[in-house]
C-alpha positions as CSV (number, residue, x, y, z in Angstrom):
1,M,-50.5,-78.3,-21.9
2,S,-48.3,-75.3,-21.1
3,D,-45.6,-77.3,-19.3
4,L,-44.9,-79.6,-22.2
5,L,-41.8,-77.7,-23.2
6,V,-40.6,-76.7,-19.7
7,N,-37.1,-77.9,-19.0
8,K,-37.1,-79.0,-15.3
9,Q,-33.3,-79.0,-15.1
10,I,-32.9,-75.5,-16.3
11,A,-35.8,-74.3,-14.3
12,A,-34.4,-75.8,-11.1
13,K,-31.0,-74.2,-11.8
14,A,-32.7,-70.8,-12.3
15,E,-34.7,-71.3,-9.1
16,R,-31.5,-72.0,-7.1
17,Q,-29.9,-68.8,-8.5
18,L,-33.1,-66.8,-7.5
19,Q,-33.0,-68.2,-4.0
20,D,-29.4,-67.3,-3.3
21,P,-29.3,-64.1,-1.3
22,L,-25.7,-63.4,-2.3
23,V,-26.6,-63.5,-6.0
24,I,-29.5,-61.1,-5.4
25,M,-27.4,-58.7,-3.3
26,T,-24.6,-58.5,-5.8
27,A,-26.8,-58.9,-8.9
28,E,-24.0,-61.2,-10.3
29,Y,-26.1,-63.6,-12.4
30,P,-24.5,-66.1,-14.7
31,K,-24.4,-64.9,-18.4
32,W,-27.1,-67.3,-19.5
33,F,-29.5,-66.2,-16.7
34,T,-31.4,-63.2,-18.2
35,P,-31.2,-63.8,-22.0
36,L,-32.4,-67.5,-21.8
37,P,-35.8,-66.8,-20.2
38,Y,-36.3,-63.8,-22.4
39,Y,-35.7,-65.6,-25.7
40,T,-37.1,-69.0,-24.6
41,P,-39.8,-68.3,-22.0
42,F,-41.5,-71.6,-22.7
43,L,-38.6,-73.4,-21.0
44,F,-39.4,-71.9,-17.6
45,P,-42.6,-72.1,-15.6
46,F,-44.4,-68.9,-14.9
47,N,-43.4,-68.7,-11.2
48,V,-39.7,-68.7,-12.2
49,R,-40.2,-66.1,-14.8
50,L,-42.0,-63.9,-12.3
51,E,-39.3,-64.3,-9.7
52,L,-36.7,-63.4,-12.4
53,L,-38.7,-60.3,-13.2
54,H,-38.7,-59.3,-9.5
55,A,-35.0,-60.0,-9.0
56,T,-33.7,-58.2,-12.2
57,S,-36.2,-55.4,-12.8
58,F,-36.4,-53.8,-9.4
59,D,-33.8,-52.5,-7.0
60,R,-31.8,-54.7,-4.7
61,D,-33.8,-53.9,-1.6
62,R,-37.1,-54.8,-3.2
63,A,-35.6,-58.0,-4.7
64,L,-34.3,-59.0,-1.2
65,Q,-37.6,-58.2,0.4
66,R,-39.4,-60.4,-2.1
67,L,-36.9,-63.2,-1.6
68,L,-37.5,-63.1,2.2
69,E,-41.2,-63.0,1.8
70,L,-41.2,-66.1,-0.4
71,H,-38.5,-68.0,1.6
72,P,-38.7,-66.8,5.3
73,E,-36.2,-69.6,6.2
74,L,-33.5,-67.6,4.5
75,G,-33.9,-64.6,6.8
76,T,-32.2,-64.3,10.2
77,N,-33.9,-63.4,13.4
78,N,-32.5,-59.8,13.1
79,E,-33.7,-58.7,9.7
80,N,-32.6,-55.1,10.3
81,R,-29.0,-56.2,9.7
82,S,-29.7,-57.2,6.2
83,G,-30.7,-53.7,5.2
84,I,-33.9,-54.4,3.4
85,R,-36.2,-52.3,5.4
86,L,-38.1,-50.0,3.0
87,D,-39.4,-46.6,4.2
88,K,-43.1,-45.8,3.7
89,D,-44.2,-42.5,2.2
90,K,-47.8,-41.7,3.2
91,R,-49.7,-39.3,1.0
92,C,-53.2,-37.9,1.5
93,V,-55.2,-37.6,-1.6
94,D,-58.5,-35.9,-2.4
95,R,-60.9,-37.9,-4.4
96,E,-62.0,-34.8,-6.4
97,S,-58.6,-34.4,-7.9
98,V,-57.0,-37.8,-7.7
99,F,-55.5,-37.7,-11.2
100,E,-53.8,-34.3,-10.8
101,Q,-52.5,-35.3,-7.4
102,G,-51.5,-38.6,-8.7
103,K,-49.3,-37.0,-11.4
104,V,-47.6,-34.8,-8.7
105,I,-47.0,-37.7,-6.4
106,M,-45.6,-39.9,-9.1
107,N,-43.2,-37.1,-10.3
108,E,-42.0,-36.5,-6.7
109,L,-41.5,-40.2,-6.0
110,A,-40.0,-41.2,-9.3
111,S,-36.5,-41.5,-8.0
112,S,-37.4,-42.7,-4.5
113,I,-37.3,-46.3,-3.4
114,S,-39.8,-45.8,-0.6
115,L,-43.1,-47.6,-0.6
116,L,-46.1,-45.3,-1.4
117,E,-49.0,-45.6,1.0
118,V,-52.2,-43.6,0.1
119,Y,-55.1,-42.5,2.2
120,Y,-58.0,-40.3,1.2
121,V,-59.2,-37.0,2.7
122,G,-62.0,-37.6,5.2
123,E,-61.7,-41.4,5.1
124,V,-60.5,-43.7,7.8
125,G,-58.8,-46.4,5.8
126,T,-55.1,-46.5,5.0
127,G,-52.7,-49.2,3.8
128,L,-52.9,-51.6,0.9
129,G,-56.5,-51.3,0.0
130,P,-56.6,-47.5,-0.6
131,T,-53.2,-47.6,-2.2
132,L,-54.3,-50.3,-4.7
133,E,-57.4,-48.3,-5.4
134,F,-55.3,-45.2,-6.0
135,Y,-53.2,-47.1,-8.6
136,T,-56.3,-48.4,-10.2
137,L,-57.8,-45.0,-10.5
138,L,-54.7,-43.6,-12.1
139,S,-54.5,-46.4,-14.6
């Protein structure tokens, strides 16, 4: 029922724009590209709107990283040349004061483009699981 109003031609054109690494690198989108999905979201399927969000709302490095994750055939064998490697910032958090430490970490990393990775004091796990738990506890 939700795709009754989706315009396949416009959605295909938007997908082509979102799959073009040069467009993502330069952030030079056509004039219609950002307002049309904003004012008429029903014309676009959810996946196109989600990719538009990733391409336009985050910094260039994250947008390129997302593009290469979704379309690995666009990448080259030497991904280091494309300049999309994001640094990781590992932080140790005590569960007793997770909210206070979270405020400090968020203030320190507000202007950083590095990826936050959280691990807890006295616990073995690190990576995506503890980091997602950290975000959940802060929310």
